[in-house]
C-alpha positions as YAML, in Angstrom:
chain: A
units: angstrom
residues:
- id: 1
  name: UNK
  ca: [-18.98, 31.91, -30.48]
- id: 2
  name: UNK
  ca: [-22.19, 29.98, -29.91]
- id: 3
  name: UNK
  ca: [-22.62, 26.61, -28.24]
- id: 4
  name: UNK
  ca: [-25.70, 24.40, -28.12]
- id: 5
  name: UNK
  ca: [-26.40, 22.13, -25.15]
- id: 6
  name: UNK
  ca: [-29.28, 19.63, -24.90]
- id: 7
  name: UNK
  ca: [-31.65, 19.64, -21.96]
- id: 8
  name: UNK
  ca: [-30.42, 16.15, -21.14]
- id: 9
  name: UNK
  ca: [-26.83, 17.37, -20.92]
- id: 10
  name: UNK
  ca: [-27.70, 20.40, -18.79]
- id: 11
  name: UNK
  ca: [-29.75, 18.31, -16.35]
- id: 12
  name: UNK
  ca: [-26.99, 15.77, -16.10]
- id: 13
  name: UNK
  ca: [-24.28, 18.36, -15.43]
- id: 14
  name: UNK
  ca: [-26.10, 20.87, -13.30]
- id: 15
  name: UNK
  ca: [-24.45, 21.53, -9.94]
- id: 16
  name: UNK
  ca: [-27.50, 20.05, -8.25]
- id: 17
  name: UNK
  ca: [-26.72, 16.59, -9.57]
- id: 18
  name: UNK
  ca: [-23.12, 16.62, -10.74]
- id: 19
  name: UNK
  ca: [-20.18, 15.98, -8.45]
- id: 20
  name: UNK
  ca: [-16.77, 17.43, -9.02]
- id: 21
  name: UNK
  ca: [-15.23, 14.22, -7.71]
- id: 22
  name: UNK
  ca: [-16.61, 11.13, -9.49]
- id: 23
  name: UNK
  ca: [-15.29, 8.96, -6.67]
- id: 24
  name: UNK
  ca: [-17.63, 10.73, -4.19]
- id: 25
  name: UNK
  ca: [-20.46, 8.63, -5.62]
- id: 26
  name: UNK
  ca: [-18.79, 5.39, -4.63]
- id: 27
  name: UNK
  ca: [-20.47, 3.72, -1.61]
- id: 28
  name: UNK
  ca: [-18.63, 2.93, 1.61]
- id: 29
  name: UNK
  ca: [-16.99, -0.47, 1.97]
- id: 30
  name: UNK
  ca: [-18.60, -2.88, 4.43]
- id: 31
  name: UNK
  ca: [-16.02, -5.02, 6.19]
- id: 32
  name: UNK
  ca: [-17.26, -8.47, 7.18]
- id: 33
  name: UNK
  ca: [-16.75, -11.83, 8.78]
- id: 34
  name: UNK
  ca: [-18.82, -15.02, 8.58]
- id: 35
  name: UNK
  ca: [-21.58, -13.71, 10.87]
- id: 36
  name: UNK
  ca: [-22.47, -10.90, 8.45]
- id: 37
  name: UNK
  ca: [-23.84, -13.41, 5.95]
- id: 38
  name: UNK
  ca: [-25.37, -16.04, 8.20]
- id: 39
  name: UNK
  ca: [-28.67, -15.69, 10.05]
- id: 40
  name: UNK
  ca: [-30.85, -18.42, 11.56]
- id: 41
  name: UNK
  ca: [-28.86, -21.20, 9.84]
- id: 42
  name: UNK
  ca: [-29.34, -19.55, 6.43]
- id: 43
  name: UNK
  ca: [-26.61, -18.06, 4.29]
- id: 44
  name: UNK
  ca: [-27.07, -15.05, 2.01]
- id: 45
  name: UNK
  ca: [-24.23, -13.74, -0.13]
- id: 46
  name: UNK
  ca: [-24.08, -10.75, -2.48]
- id: 47
  name: UNK
  ca: [-25.33, -11.87, -5.87]
- id: 48
  name: UNK
  ca: [-26.75, -10.70, -9.15]
- id: 49
  name: UNK
  ca: [-28.35, -12.40, -12.13]
- id: 50
  name: UNK
  ca: [-26.59, -13.15, -15.43]
- id: 51
  name: UNK
  ca: [-28.81, -10.55, -17.11]
- id: 52
  name: UNK
  ca: [-27.79, -7.89, -14.62]
- id: 53
  name: UNK
  ca: [-24.13, -8.70, -15.12]
- id: 54
  name: UNK
  ca: [-24.18, -8.51, -18.95]
- id: 55
  name: UNK
  ca: [-26.08, -5.26, -18.77]
- id: 56
  name: UNK
  ca: [-23.43, -3.72, -16.45]
- id: 57
  name: UNK
  ca: [-25.86, -3.27, -13.59]
- id: 58
  name: UNK
  ca: [-24.64, -1.05, -10.78]
- id: 59
  name: UNK
  ca: [-25.67, -3.83, -8.39]
- id: 60
  name: UNK
  ca: [-22.74, -5.91, -9.58]
- id: 61
  name: UNK
  ca: [-20.05, -3.27, -9.31]
- id: 62
  name: UNK
  ca: [-21.44, -1.82, -6.08]
- id: 63
  name: UNK
  ca: [-21.51, -5.18, -4.27]
- id: 64
  name: UNK
  ca: [-18.00, -6.02, -5.47]
- id: 65
  name: UNK
  ca: [-16.77, -2.72, -4.07]
- id: 66
  name: UNK
  ca: [-18.74, -2.87, -0.77]
- id: 67
  name: UNK
  ca: [-18.11, -6.55, 0.10]
- id: 68
  name: UNK
  ca: [-15.13, -7.50, -2.03]
- id: 69
  name: UNK
  ca: [-17.03, -10.24, -3.88]
- id: 70
  name: UNK
  ca: [-20.24, -11.11, -5.70]
- id: 71
  name: UNK
  ca: [-21.79, -14.16, -7.27]
- id: 72
  name: UNK
  ca: [-23.42, -14.17, -10.74]
- id: 73
  name: UNK
  ca: [-26.24, -16.67, -11.09]
- id: 74
  name: UNK
  ca: [-27.52, -18.63, -14.13]
- id: 75
  name: UNK
  ca: [-24.42, -18.21, -16.25]
- id: 76
  name: UNK
  ca: [-24.28, -20.54, -19.31]
- id: 77
  name: UNK
  ca: [-21.93, -23.40, -18.50]
- id: 78
  name: UNK
  ca: [-19.29, -23.05, -21.17]
- id: 79
  name: UNK
  ca: [-15.96, -21.44, -21.63]
- id: 80
  name: UNK
  ca: [-16.89, -19.25, -24.65]
- id: 81
  name: UNK
  ca: [-20.07, -17.98, -22.89]
- id: 82
  name: UNK
  ca: [-18.11, -17.16, -19.75]
- id: 83
  name: UNK
  ca: [-15.56, -15.33, -21.86]
- id: 84
  name: UNK
  ca: [-18.41, -13.27, -23.37]
- id: 85
  name: UNK
  ca: [-19.56, -12.45, -19.83]
- id: 86
  name: UNK
  ca: [-16.08, -11.31, -18.89]
- id: 87
  name: UNK
  ca: [-15.98, -8.99, -21.89]
- id: 88
  name: UNK
  ca: [-19.29, -7.50, -20.82]
- id: 89
  name: UNK
  ca: [-18.32, -7.02, -17.16]
- id: 90
  name: UNK
  ca: [-15.03, -5.31, -18.07]
- id: 91
  name: UNK
  ca: [-14.05, -3.27, -21.06]
- id: 92
  name: UNK
  ca: [-11.05, -5.54, -21.41]
- id: 93
  name: UNK
  ca: [-9.47, -8.61, -19.77]
- id: 94
  name: UNK
  ca: [-6.13, -8.13, -18.07]
- id: 95
  name: UNK
  ca: [-3.41, -10.20, -19.70]
- id: 96
  name: UNK
  ca: [-0.59, -11.87, -17.81]
- id: 97
  name: UNK
  ca: [1.92, -14.63, -18.69]
- id: 98
  name: UNK
  ca: [-1.01, -16.99, -18.23]
- id: 99
  name: UNK
  ca: [-2.78, -15.29, -21.09]
- id: 100
  name: UNK
  ca: [-6.08, -13.41, -21.01]
- id: 101
  name: UNK
  ca: [-9.19, -15.53, -20.51]
- id: 102
  name: UNK
  ca: [-7.99, -18.91, -19.21]
- id: 103
  name: UNK
  ca: [-9.52, -22.36, -19.08]
- id: 104
  name: UNK
  ca: [-7.80, -25.43, -17.63]
- id: 105
  name: UNK
  ca: [-8.15, -28.82, -15.97]
- id: 106
  name: UNK
  ca: [-6.06, -30.38, -13.28]
- id: 107
  name: UNK
  ca: [-2.52, -30.76, -14.60]
- id: 108
  name: UNK
  ca: [0.26, -31.91, -12.13]
- id: 109
  name: UNK
  ca: [2.96, -31.07, -14.70]
- id: 110
  name: UNK
  ca: [2.28, -27.34, -14.36]
- id: 111
  name: UNK
  ca: [4.48, -25.42, -11.93]
- id: 112
  name: UNK
  ca: [1.58, -23.70, -10.20]
- id: 113
  name: UNK
  ca: [-0.52, -25.02, -7.32]
- id: 114
  name: UNK
  ca: [-3.72, -23.81, -9.06]
- id: 115
  name: UNK
  ca: [-3.33, -26.72, -11.53]
- id: 116
  name: UNK
  ca: [-2.68, -29.31, -8.81]
- id: 117
  name: UNK
  ca: [-5.03, -31.41, -6.66]
- id: 118
  name: UNK
  ca: [-3.62, -29.92, -3.47]
- id: 119
  name: UNK
  ca: [-5.23, -27.72, -0.87]
- id: 120
  name: UNK
  ca: [-4.31, -24.05, -1.34]
- id: 121
  name: UNK
  ca: [-4.25, -21.81, 1.81]
- id: 122
  name: UNK
  ca: [-5.83, -18.33, 1.80]
- id: 123
  name: UNK
  ca: [-3.89, -15.99, -0.47]
- id: 124
  name: UNK
  ca: [-4.11, -13.25, -3.04]
- id: 125
  name: UNK
  ca: [-2.98, -13.70, -6.66]
- id: 126
  name: UNK
  ca: [-0.16, -11.97, -8.44]
- id: 127
  name: UNK
  ca: [2.01, -11.00, -5.48]
- id: 128
  name: UNK
  ca: [5.03, -11.21, -7.81]
- id: 129
  name: UNK
  ca: [3.57, -8.92, -10.52]
- id: 130
  name: UNK
  ca: [4.15, -5.18, -10.54]
- id: 131
  name: UNK
  ca: [0.59, -4.72, -11.89]
- id: 132
  name: UNK
  ca: [-1.36, -6.97, -9.54]
- id: 133
  name: UNK
  ca: [-4.85, -7.89, -10.93]
- id: 134
  name: UNK
  ca: [-7.67, -6.08, -9.14]
- id: 135
  name: UNK
  ca: [-10.55, -8.45, -9.86]
- id: 136
  name: UNK
  ca: [-10.53, -12.18, -10.41]
- id: 137
  name: UNK
  ca: [-13.36, -14.30, -11.87]
- id: 138
  name: UNK
  ca: [-13.90, -18.05, -11.41]
- id: 139
  name: UNK
  ca: [-16.34, -20.33, -13.13]
- id: 140
  name: UNK
  ca: [-16.31, -24.09, -12.33]
- id: 141
  name: UNK
  ca: [-17.45, -25.72, -15.58]
- id: 142
  name: UNK
  ca: [-17.43, -29.29, -14.24]
- id: 143
  name: UNK
  ca: [-16.08, -31.44, -11.41]
- id: 144
  name: UNK
  ca: [-16.27, -35.19, -11.63]
- id: 145
  name: UNK
  ca: [-14.92, -35.93, -8.15]
- id: 146
  name: UNK
  ca: [-14.83, -34.77, -4.54]
- id: 147
  name: UNK
  ca: [-13.21, -31.99, -2.54]
- id: 148
  name: UNK
  ca: [-12.22, -28.61, -3.87]
- id: 149
  name: UNK
  ca: [-14.30, -26.47, -1.55]
- id: 150
  name: UNK
  ca: [-13.67, -22.73, -1.68]
- id: 151
  name: UNK
  ca: [-13.29, -20.03, 0.97]
- id: 152
  name: UNK
  ca: [-13.13, -16.24, 1.08]
- id: 153
  name: UNK
  ca: [-11.70, -13.97, 3.77]
- id: 154
  name: UNK
  ca: [-12.01, -10.18, 4.06]
- id: 155
  name: UNK
  ca: [-8.38, -9.14, 4.15]
- id: 156
  name: UNK
  ca: [-9.27, -5.52, 5.08]
- id: 157
  name: UNK
  ca: [-11.29, -6.77, 8.07]
- id: 158
  name: UNK
  ca: [-8.41, -8.99, 9.15]
- id: 159
  name: UNK
  ca: [-5.90, -6.14, 8.82]
- id: 160
  name: UNK
  ca: [-8.18, -3.97, 10.92]
- id: 161
  name: UNK
  ca: [-8.37, -6.70, 13.56]
- id: 162
  name: UNK
  ca: [-4.59, -7.10, 13.50]
- id: 163
  name: UNK
  ca: [-4.10, -3.39, 14.00]
- id: 164
  name: UNK
  ca: [-6.41, -3.50, 17.02]
- id: 165
  name: UNK
  ca: [-5.06, -6.58, 18.79]
- id: 166
  name: UNK
  ca: [-1.46, -6.69, 17.57]
- id: 167
  name: UNK
  ca: [-0.46, -3.10, 16.58]
- id: 168
  name: UNK
  ca: [3.30, -3.93, 16.34]
- id: 169
  name: UNK
  ca: [2.56, -6.82, 13.98]
- id: 170
  name: UNK
  ca: [0.40, -4.49, 11.90]
- id: 171
  name: UNK
  ca: [3.18, -1.94, 11.79]
- id: 172
  name: UNK
  ca: [5.68, -4.54, 10.56]
- id: 173
  name: UNK
  ca: [3.43, -5.94, 7.85]
- id: 174
  name: UNK
  ca: [2.42, -2.49, 6.63]
- id: 175
  name: UNK
  ca: [5.90, -0.95, 6.50]
- id: 176
  name: UNK
  ca: [8.35, -3.78, 5.75]
- id: 177
  name: UNK
  ca: [8.94, -5.02, 2.21]
- id: 178
  name: UNK
  ca: [8.58, -8.78, 1.58]
- id: 179
  name: UNK
  ca: [9.73, -10.51, -1.58]
- id: 180
  name: UNK
  ca: [7.43, -12.76, -3.58]
- id: 181
  name: UNK
  ca: [8.39, -14.65, -6.74]
- id: 182
  name: UNK
  ca: [7.31, -17.08, -9.45]
- id: 183
  name: UNK
  ca: [10.00, -19.33, -10.87]
- id: 184
  name: UNK
  ca: [9.99, -22.08, -13.45]
- id: 185
  name: UNK
  ca: [8.29, -21.20, -16.71]
- id: 186
  name: UNK
  ca: [8.84, -17.52, -15.85]
- id: 187
  name: UNK
  ca: [11.13, -15.54, -13.56]
- id: 188
  name: UNK
  ca: [9.15, -12.87, -11.75]
- id: 189
  name: UNK
  ca: [9.92, -11.23, -8.44]
- id: 190
  name: UNK
  ca: [8.56, -8.24, -6.53]
- id: 191
  name: UNK
  ca: [8.94, -6.63, -3.07]
- id: 192
  name: UNK
  ca: [5.83, -5.36, -1.43]
- id: 193
  name: UNK
  ca: [4.09, -4.81, 1.90]
- id: 194
  name: UNK
  ca: [1.67, -7.48, 3.04]
- id: 195
  name: UNK
  ca: [-0.73, -4.69, 4.08]
- id: 196
  name: UNK
  ca: [-0.53, -1.55, 1.93]
- id: 197
  name: UNK
  ca: [-1.68, 1.66, 3.66]
- id: 198
  name: UNK
  ca: [-2.43, 5.01, 2.04]
- id: 199
  name: UNK
  ca: [0.36, 7.36, 3.24]
- id: 200
  name: UNK
  ca: [-2.06, 10.32, 3.44]
- id: 201
  name: UNK
  ca: [-5.25, 8.85, 4.89]
- id: 202
  name: UNK
  ca: [-3.98, 5.77, 6.71]
- id: 203
  name: UNK
  ca: [-6.64, 3.74, 4.90]
- id: 204
  name: UNK
  ca: [-5.89, 0.10, 4.09]
- id: 205
  name: UNK
  ca: [-5.86, -0.09, 0.28]
- id: 206
  name: UNK
  ca: [-4.37, -3.49, -0.65]
- id: 207
  name: UNK
  ca: [-3.53, -6.91, 0.76]
- id: 208
  name: UNK
  ca: [-0.79, -8.91, -0.96]
- id: 209
  name: UNK
  ca: [0.17, -12.30, 0.50]
- id: 210
  name: UNK
  ca: [0.74, -15.78, -0.82]
- id: 211
  name: UNK
  ca: [2.77, -18.11, 1.38]
- id: 212
  name: UNK
  ca: [3.45, -20.38, -1.62]
- id: 213
  name: UNK
  ca: [5.12, -17.49, -3.50]
- id: 214
  name: UNK
  ca: [7.47, -16.38, -0.74]
- id: 215
  name: UNK
  ca: [11.10, -15.96, -1.88]
- id: 216
  name: UNK
  ca: [13.87, -17.75, 0.00]
- id: 217
  name: UNK
  ca: [15.20, -14.36, 1.14]
- id: 218
  name: UNK
  ca: [11.69, -13.23, 2.09]
- id: 219
  name: UNK
  ca: [12.73, -10.07, 3.88]
- id: 220
  name: UNK
  ca: [15.79, -8.09, 4.94]
- id: 221
  name: UNK
  ca: [18.23, -10.69, 6.24]
- id: 222
  name: UNK
  ca: [20.49, -8.02, 7.71]
- id: 223
  name: UNK
  ca: [18.04, -7.48, 10.55]
- id: 224
  name: UNK
  ca: [19.22, -8.57, 14.00]
- id: 225
  name: UNK
  ca: [17.89, -11.75, 15.61]
- id: 226
  name: UNK
  ca: [15.23, -10.02, 17.69]
- id: 227
  name: UNK
  ca: [13.92, -8.04, 14.69]
- id: 228
  name: UNK
  ca: [13.71, -11.20, 12.55]
- id: 229
  name: UNK
  ca: [11.89, -12.97, 15.37]
- id: 230
  name: UNK
  ca: [9.35, -10.09, 15.48]
- id: 231
  name: UNK
  ca: [8.77, -10.42, 11.71]
- id: 232
  name: UNK
  ca: [7.94, -14.11, 12.03]
- id: 233
  name: UNK
  ca: [5.71, -13.30, 15.01]
- id: 234
  name: UNK
  ca: [3.84, -10.75, 12.85]
- id: 235
  name: UNK
  ca: [3.39, -13.31, 10.06]
- id: 236
  name: UNK
  ca: [2.03, -15.77, 12.57]
- id: 237
  name: UNK
  ca: [-0.38, -13.21, 14.01]
- id: 238
  name: UNK
  ca: [-1.61, -12.50, 10.47]
- id: 239
  name: UNK
  ca: [-1.94, -16.23, 9.70]
- id: 240
  name: UNK
  ca: [-3.98, -16.79, 12.90]
- id: 241
  name: UNK
  ca: [-6.48, -14.07, 12.10]
- id: 242
  name: UNK
  ca: [-6.85, -15.02, 8.43]
- id: 243
  name: UNK
  ca: [-7.41, -18.68, 9.34]
- id: 244
  name: UNK
  ca: [-9.80, -17.98, 12.22]
- id: 245
  name: UNK
  ca: [-13.07, -19.82, 11.40]
- id: 246
  name: UNK
  ca: [-15.07, -16.71, 12.36]
- id: 247
  name: UNK
  ca: [-13.53, -14.81, 9.45]
- id: 248
  name: UNK
  ca: [-13.96, -17.48, 6.76]
- id: 249
  name: UNK
  ca: [-16.80, -17.94, 4.31]
- id: 250
  name: UNK
  ca: [-16.96, -21.53, 3.01]
- id: 251
  name: UNK
  ca: [-18.86, -22.70, -0.06]
- id: 252
  name: UNK
  ca: [-18.68, -25.01, -3.02]
- id: 253
  name: UNK
  ca: [-18.31, -23.58, -6.50]
- id: 254
  name: UNK
  ca: [-21.04, -24.74, -8.85]
- id: 255
  name: UNK
  ca: [-21.41, -24.81, -12.68]
- id: 256
  name: UNK
  ca: [-23.54, -21.85, -13.67]
- id: 257
  name: UNK
  ca: [-22.61, -19.79, -10.61]
- id: 258
  name: UNK
  ca: [-19.68, -17.43, -11.27]
- id: 259
  name: UNK
  ca: [-17.60, -15.89, -8.45]
- id: 260
  name: UNK
  ca: [-15.95, -12.51, -8.94]
- id: 261
  name: UNK
  ca: [-13.91, -10.86, -6.22]
- id: 262
  name: UNK
  ca: [-11.59, -8.04, -5.28]
- id: 263
  name: UNK
  ca: [-8.04, -9.56, -5.39]
- id: 264
  name: UNK
  ca: [-6.61, -6.52, -3.56]
- id: 265
  name: UNK
  ca: [-8.87, -7.19, -0.60]
- id: 266
  name: UNK
  ca: [-10.32, -10.69, -0.56]
- id: 267
  name: UNK
  ca: [-8.15, -13.72, 0.08]
- id: 268
  name: UNK
  ca: [-9.30, -16.99, -1.48]
- id: 269
  name: UNK
  ca: [-8.46, -20.64, -0.86]
- id: 270
  name: UNK
  ca: [-9.15, -24.19, -1.99]
- id: 271
  name: UNK
  ca: [-9.99, -26.57, 0.85]
- id: 272
  name: UNK
  ca: [-8.94, -30.26, 0.97]
- id: 273
  name: UNK
  ca: [-7.54, -32.43, -1.72]
- id: 274
  name: UNK
  ca: [-9.42, -32.36, -4.99]
- id: 275
  name: UNK
  ca: [-10.12, -35.63, -6.79]
- id: 276
  name: UNK
  ca: [-11.37, -36.31, -10.31]
- id: 277
  name: UNK
  ca: [-11.56, -34.13, -13.34]
- id: 278
  name: UNK
  ca: [-12.04, -30.45, -12.50]
- id: 279
  name: UNK
  ca: [-12.41, -27.83, -15.24]
- id: 280
  name: UNK
  ca: [-12.21, -24.14, -14.44]
- id: 281
  name: UNK
  ca: [-12.19, -20.94, -16.44]
- id: 282
  name: UNK
  ca: [-11.80, -17.31, -15.55]
- id: 283
  name: UNK
  ca: [-10.03, -14.00, -16.02]
- id: 284
  name: UNK
  ca: [-8.39, -11.01, -14.37]
- id: 285
  name: UNK
  ca: [-9.45, -7.35, -14.58]
- id: 286
  name: UNK
  ca: [-7.55, -4.26, -13.60]
- id: 287
  name: UNK
  ca: [-8.57, -1.53, -11.17]
- id: 288
  name: UNK
  ca: [-8.94, 1.36, -13.62]
- id: 289
  name: UNK
  ca: [-11.45, -0.63, -15.69]
- id: 290
  name: UNK
  ca: [-13.48, -1.65, -12.60]
- id: 291
  name: UNK
  ca: [-13.62, 1.88, -11.08]
- id: 292
  name: UNK
  ca: [-14.66, 3.33, -14.46]
- id: 293
  name: UNK
  ca: [-17.49, 0.83, -14.83]
- id: 294
  name: UNK
  ca: [-18.58, 1.35, -11.23]
- id: 295
  name: UNK
  ca: [-18.89, 5.10, -11.63]
- id: 296
  name: UNK
  ca: [-20.51, 4.87, -15.07]
- id: 297
  name: UNK
  ca: [-23.14, 2.40, -13.75]
- id: 298
  name: UNK
  ca: [-23.91, 4.77, -10.78]
- id: 299
  name: UNK
  ca: [-24.17, 7.72, -13.16]
- id: 300
  name: UNK
  ca: [-26.56, 5.74, -15.31]
- id: 301
  name: UNK
  ca: [-28.76, 5.02, -12.31]
- id: 302
  name: UNK
  ca: [-28.70, 8.67, -11.26]
- id: 303
  name: UNK
  ca: [-29.70, 9.86, -14.74]
- id: 304
  name: UNK
  ca: [-32.58, 7.37, -14.90]
- id: 305
  name: UNK
  ca: [-33.81, 8.53, -11.47]
- id: 306
  name: UNK
  ca: [-33.57, 12.15, -12.58]
- id: 307
  name: UNK
  ca: [-35.54, 11.72, -15.78]
- id: 308
  name: UNK
  ca: [-38.13, 9.45, -14.16]
- id: 309
  name: UNK
  ca: [-38.84, 12.25, -11.69]
- id: 310
  name: UNK
  ca: [-39.52, 14.87, -14.40]
...
């Protein structure tokens, strides 16, 4: 038997450059609060250009992984163009009962706060789905009114703080199952921890909380009074940290500036009542797709560096 391997393949897969574990290439996460992005009255957030995004630049995937969010600048202001961007960023869009790529305006008749004019507290999406979306993308196409500011909170940072200052509350929220649901046009329900921890490493791997989606029987009602009291105390402790101004990034979405964030880590909110016509579009992506593109983009950078050094 005889096999032929190109020089390019050999250089790429030699033990000097190849890793047995593709995940070993992934950079460390950087947990943050507001102070990490503000300096001398200026604000600087992770961002890439539209060109970098459509070319699957490692800068996009790396910053999403490290910080839990990234802005994409100079995106054409239209639904179809944004959908094209989504299909470049991910190999596929994650479909839910809302569809795939979505585009909507304010609609009070819909049984979902996202379509309303109301303020929406910090939350993660899809707490009632068994396959919770990993990434979420927003593009504000137009807003002919006032209000509707946005915020982001690093849920991993908040969970870390909770573990430090209120360890019993952290234990409750990371071990007890809470029920979330979506009722009306659909009937979806799921039990989950608010803070999911890796059983082997102890690493915080997912945040899942939306106060608007709490079921009536939110947790085990057979608990004694003191235990139930402790659960509500834990939820209050979590609320206080998530809503601490020091942990909140505030900004206004703008046409042409897309926001994409880690829905397993980063809580988002809409601040204040929104007036006037507001048109949004966006999509969900799953974790496998994101991690694949992250590693492929890093491999591409490594190969380019290797061949440039020859």
